[in-house]
N, C-alpha and C positions, 0 to 999 in steps of 0.2 A: 504494500500500500504506500503510495507516494505521500510526501509531506502535504501537498495541496489537497489530496483526497482526504487525509486525516483531518485537516483544518475544516474542510467542507462538512464532513460527517460530524465533527464536534460542534460546528455552528448550527447544523440542523438539530442536533441533540438539545442544545440550549434553547432553541426556538420551541422545540416540542415541550420541554420542561416548563417554559413560561406559558405556553398554551394550556398545559394541564393546570397551572396555578390559576389562570384567568377563568378557565372553565369550571374548576372546583369552586372558586369564589362565587361565580354566577349561579351555579346549580344549588349551592348551599343557601344563597340568598333567596332564590326562587322557592325552594322547599319550605324554608322558614316562613316566607310571605304567604305561601299557599296554606300551610297548616294553621298559622296564627290568624291570618286575615282573609282566608278563603279567596285569594287572588288567583285567577286563572292565568294560563300562559300568555294569551293575547293581551290581557290587562297588564300583565307583568312587563311585556315588551313596550307597551304604550306609556308606562310610568315615567314621569320626569325624574331624572337622576340628578341628585345634588352633586355639586362640584366637590364637596367634602368626601363623598363616596368614591369618586374617581381618585381622589388623593389617597384614600385608604387602600384602594386596590393597587395603586402604583407602588405604595409602600410594601404591600404584600408581595408583589412581583419582585421588587428589589431585594427584599429579605430572602425570598425563595432562592434567588440566584446566588446570593452571598453564602447562605447556609449550605447549599448544594456544593458550591465550590470548596467550602471549608471541610465538608465531609468527604471530599475526594471523589465525587461522582463523575468528574470530568477527566479523571486520570484513567490510564489503561487498566482494564479489568480482564485482560487476556488470561492471567493465571489465577484469577479469583474463582472460588467455588460458587455455586448457585446460592448456597446458604449465606456466604459472606456478602454477596451482592444484595440479597434480600434484607439482611440485617442493616446494611449500610443505607439502603433506600428508606426503610422504615425509620431509622434514626434521623435521617434528613427531614422527612415529612413531619416527624414528631417535634423536632427542634424548631422547624418553621412555624408550626402551629403554636408552640409555646411562645415564640417571639410575638405572634399576633395577640396572644393572651396578654403579654406584657404591654403591648401597644394599646390594647383596648382598656386595660386597667389604668395606664398612665393618662389617657385622654378621655376616659369615661365614655367610651363608644358603646352605646346601648345595643346597637345592631349585632355586635360580636358577643352574643350570649354563649353560655356553655354549650347549648344545643347546636348553635351555628358552628362553633369551633370543632365540636365532635364530628359534625357532618362534613365540614371542610377537610378534616384529617382523613376521614374514611374515604371520601371521593378522591382526594389527591393521592392517597396511598395506593388505592386500587389502580388509578390511572398510571401512576409511576411504575408499579410492579408489572402491569401488563405491557406498558411501553418498553421497559427495559428487557423483559422476557422476549419480546418480539425482536428487539435489536440483538440480543445475545444469540437467538436462533439464526438470525440472518448472518451474523459474523461467523458463527460456527459452520454453517453451510458453505460460506465463502472460503473458509480455510480448508474444509474437507475437499473442496474442488481445486485446491492448489493456489488460491489467491490469498492476499493479505498475509504472506508468510514472512518469518524472520529467520535469517540464516545464522546458525550458531556453530562455532568451532570449539571443540573440547580439548583442553590442554592437559594431557596426562592419559595414561592407559591402565591405571590400577583398577581394582574392583569397584571403587567408589565412582570413578569416571564412567565405567561401563554401566553401573546401575543408573547413573544420571542419563546416559544415552537411552537405556531401556525405558525409562520414565517418559522421555520425549516421544519415543516410538509408540508407547501405549496410549498417549494422549494427543491424537492428531488434531483435536479441536483446539489445542493451544496454538496451533499454527506455527510450529518450529520445524525448520528443515536442518537436519544434522549434516554439516559439511564434512564431518569426519574428525579424526584425532590428530594431535601434534605431540610428538614425544621423541626422545632419543632411545636407543636400544638399552634394555635392562633385562634382568633374568626373568621377569614376569611376562615378557612378550609372548611366551609360548601359550599361556592361558588366553591372552588377548587374541591370538590368531585362532585358537580353538573356537572362540565365540563367534568367529566369522567377521570380525571387524578388521579394517585396514587403516594404515596411516595416510593422512592427506599430505603431510610433510613432517620432516624432523624439526628439532628445535632450531637448528642453524638456518633452515629454510623458512622459518615462520615469518620474519620480516617481509620477505618477498611474497609470501602467500597473502599476507594482509594487504600489500600494495596492489596486488593483481586480481583480487577476488572480492566479490560482494560479501562482506562479513558484517553482520549487525551486532553480534555479541560474541564474546569469548568467555567460556566457562573454565576457570582454573581449578584443576584437581591434582596438581602436583603435590608431592609430600612436602609438608611445611618445613620440617627440620633440615632436610638435605637440599631443598630447591628454593629456599626463601628468596635469595638474591636474584635468581633468574625470574621467579614469579613477579618480583617487584619491577624488574626490567620490562617484562611483558605488560604489566599494568600501565607503566609509564608510556610504553609504545602505543597501547590502545588509547590512552588519553590523547596522544598526539594525533591519532587517526579519528578521534571522536567516536570510538567503538565502545559499547557498553561492556563492562567486565562483571562477571559473576564468579563467586567462589563459594565453596562449601563452608558454611560457618561452623560445622561440627569438626573443628580442627583438633580437638582433644580426644575424639572417639568415645565420648561419654555414653552410658547406656540409658539413663533416665532423664537427664537434664536436657531441656530443649533450648536452642538458641533463638534469641529475639533481638531485633534492632531497637535501640532506645536512644533518645536525645539525653545528653548529660552535660549540663552547663554550657550549652551552645554547640557541643560536639556530638557526634554520633558514635555510640558504642554498640558492640554486640555482647549481650549478656546471656549466660546459660543458667537455667534454673529449673527446678522441678516443681510439680504441682501447679495450682491455679495462680495466675499473676494478678496483682492488684489492678483492678479496673472496675467497670460498672457492676459486674456481677458481685464482686467483693464488697462494693459500696452498698448494694442492695442487701447483701447478707448482713452487713453490720447494722443497717437501718432496721431490718426485720428483727435482728437480735435485740436491739435497744427497745423497739416498740413492744415486742412480745414479752421481754423481761419486765418492762414497766407494767403492762396489763396483768401479767401473772402474779407479780408481787402485790398488786392492788387486790386481785381476786382472792389470793390465798392469805391475805393479811390476817383474817380471823383465825385460820388454821395455824399460821405461824405463831400467833400470840398464844393460842391454846397449847401448842406443843412446848413452847418456852416455859409456860407455867407448869406443865406436867414434868418436864425435866427438872425444874427447880424443886418440885415437891417430892420427886422420887429419889434423888441422889444429891450428894454434896458436889460442889464444883460449879464451873461456869455453864451457861446455857449453850454457848457456841464453842465449837472446836476450831481453832485457827492453826493452820499448818503451812509452812513454806513449801511451795510447789514449783516445779520447773514448767515454764510456759513457752510462749512464742520465741523461737530462736534462743532458748535456754534462759530467758529472762525469769527472774524469781518474783513470786507474788504470794500473798497470803490468801489461802482459800478458806471460805466460810462454810461450815457444816454444823448441823445440830450435834451436840456431843452425845455419843452413843456408848461410850466406855467410862470406866471408873477413872477418877482423877489419877494422873501420873502413869497412864497406860503406855505412853511412848517409851518411858524409861524401862519398861519390862520386855521390850522386843528381844534383847539379847538372851534373856532367860528362856524365852519361848521359841527361839530359833529352830530347835530340833522338831518342833511341831508344825513348821511351815509346810503347807500343802501345795504351794505354787512352785513351778519350775522357774529358773532364772532368778533375777535379783529381787523380784516382788515378794512381799511378805503378806500372806493371807492364810487364815485358819478358819475352817468352816464353823466350828463350834468354839469360837474364841472365848476363853474364860474371862476376859476383861470387859466383855460387852454386858451392859445392864439389861434387865428384862424389858424395859421400855425401849432400849436401844435396839434389841432384836426386832421388835415390831417396826421401828422407824427404818431400819435397814431393809427389812423384807419388803416394805412398801415404797422404799426409796424416798420417803418423806425427809430423811436426814439430808438429802441433796438439795432441797428447795432453797436454802440460803445462798446457794451458788448463783442464783438469779441476780444477786447483788454483784457478783464477780462479772457476770455478763453485762450488766448495766455499766460497770466501770470500764469495761473493755479488756479485762484480763482474760476473759473466756468468751466462748460462743455457745449457742445452744447445741450445735453439732460440731464435733471435732474430737481428735484423740484425747483420751483422759489425761489430765495433768498428773504427773507422778511426783511423789515425795523426793526430796534431795537424796535420801538414803538409797532409794531404789535406782535413781539415775546414776549414782556413783558406782552401782554394781553392774552397769552395762559393760559388756566386753566386745561388742561388735559395732563398728561405726555405722554400718548400714541401718541399724535400728534407730540411730539418732536423727535420721531424716524425719521421723514423726514429729519432731519439735519445730519443723519449718512452717508450721501453721498455728493459728491460735487454738489452744486446747478447748474442749467442749464438755458439756454435761453428759451428752450421749453420743455414741458413734457406732460403727459396725460391731465393735466388741460387745457392746451392751445388748444388741439384738441377736447375737450369735452364741450366747451361752455364758458370757462374762467369765466367772471364776472356774467354769467347767472346761475351759479350753487352755491349751498350753501357752506359755509366754511367747514362744516363737510364732505361734499362730496369731496371737494377739497383735504382735508387731507387724506381721504381714497384712493383717486386716487394716491396720492404721495406714500402712503405705498404699494399700489398695484404695482406701478412701482418698488419699492425696492425689493419686494418679487418675482417678475417675471422677474427681469432684465436679459437681454442678449444683445449682440451686435445686434442681429437681431431685437429685440424690439426697440432699438435706431434708427435703419434704418427705421423701420415702422413709428415711431413717426415723424422723420424728413420728410418722404415722405408725411405724412398727415398734417404736419404743413403748407406746401406751399399752398394748397387750402384753409386751414383755415385762413391764412393771407390774401389771395386774396379776400375771402368773408368778411373779417373783423368780423368773428364770435366772439361775446362776447367782442369785443375790446371796451375800454373806456379810 
């Protein structure tokens, strides 16, 4: 696709988006007028439109364009998935509608009622999703017919380079044409030849190849340690030619951590990390934690007060048990629980060590002699955990997450892979609670926590919370 063709397509796309904005605005206005004032279509067309309404619509169109550009909807989506595109489009229409809400609130515009804004969002979102789906289908068909292609040369012949080539071959809708490989002879060339691939040029002939062929991108897959200087020279060479350079960000060969690009103080860095990254899902999770903890504390306040009185009447000592626990990235905090043991129970751990029924560093006894009669009931029903809602409110914990462990237990860890569980905020419940709790081994417990990290989503949190309720009622694995 030529530069002029791209510019024409981009201009048409912007015109289409502005048309959707105007149409959505007009349809939402007509529906509201018809429902509230019984105005028909002919009457609606004959209505005299105020200059202020034109100004509002002009502001709407301008905000629409600005927000869509900020959301990256006019950048190339060649490598984006359908889900990523859909999320981006809905994000853009939602932000545009929120901007209208702010404008209506600032200037007291009565026409922009909640029903109008909801209708505007629904119409514009549907129009945007349909329009972008048609465009995606058109461009995919174009690429499958050999048009709108990008020529890419792969630098390197190692297994990672061949895997990259296979990905391109398996996704013709991406519109990439593999020009071949560039590399010098090395002992792994035999495997490269078995796979049926051939060299387009060696490393010495690369400058000439770039000068004499249509190359849109170069993907660098040379070994970092032994070929860094040459890879840097190739990148500089591509910069002179104006050729895009791609390189595999997984330069350390990590198994679980995922590489991501991130702005850092004006620079761009590649970071590698495991689990869910901080973004809008994590913000929603924290907001839901705060809201739910606030409501639950208010709802259970009579029960909390009653339990506190019963603990005070049944045994000497404080109502609450405070213990230092290991939290997010090994930060220490005080956890709040109802006291279920006799005073001084922690000092008796060494004496009871031989009765420990849990594998690993965790200390658990099913029929712990230190637990009071009331404490047994509180543990069996998990009522002793309710004060941890205050930890959730403070931000030390979440409703769902790996259980926070005492300092003593953490100091007994002997495998670093187990410590990855501390890379997220600990929670009141998690997969361990709904999978048997004290009836499963320590290693299984740690693997469940890591499974939660790797598969995390808001939907998974909701499922765990829903399954926690019957697990608590049954007292599964509680001790």
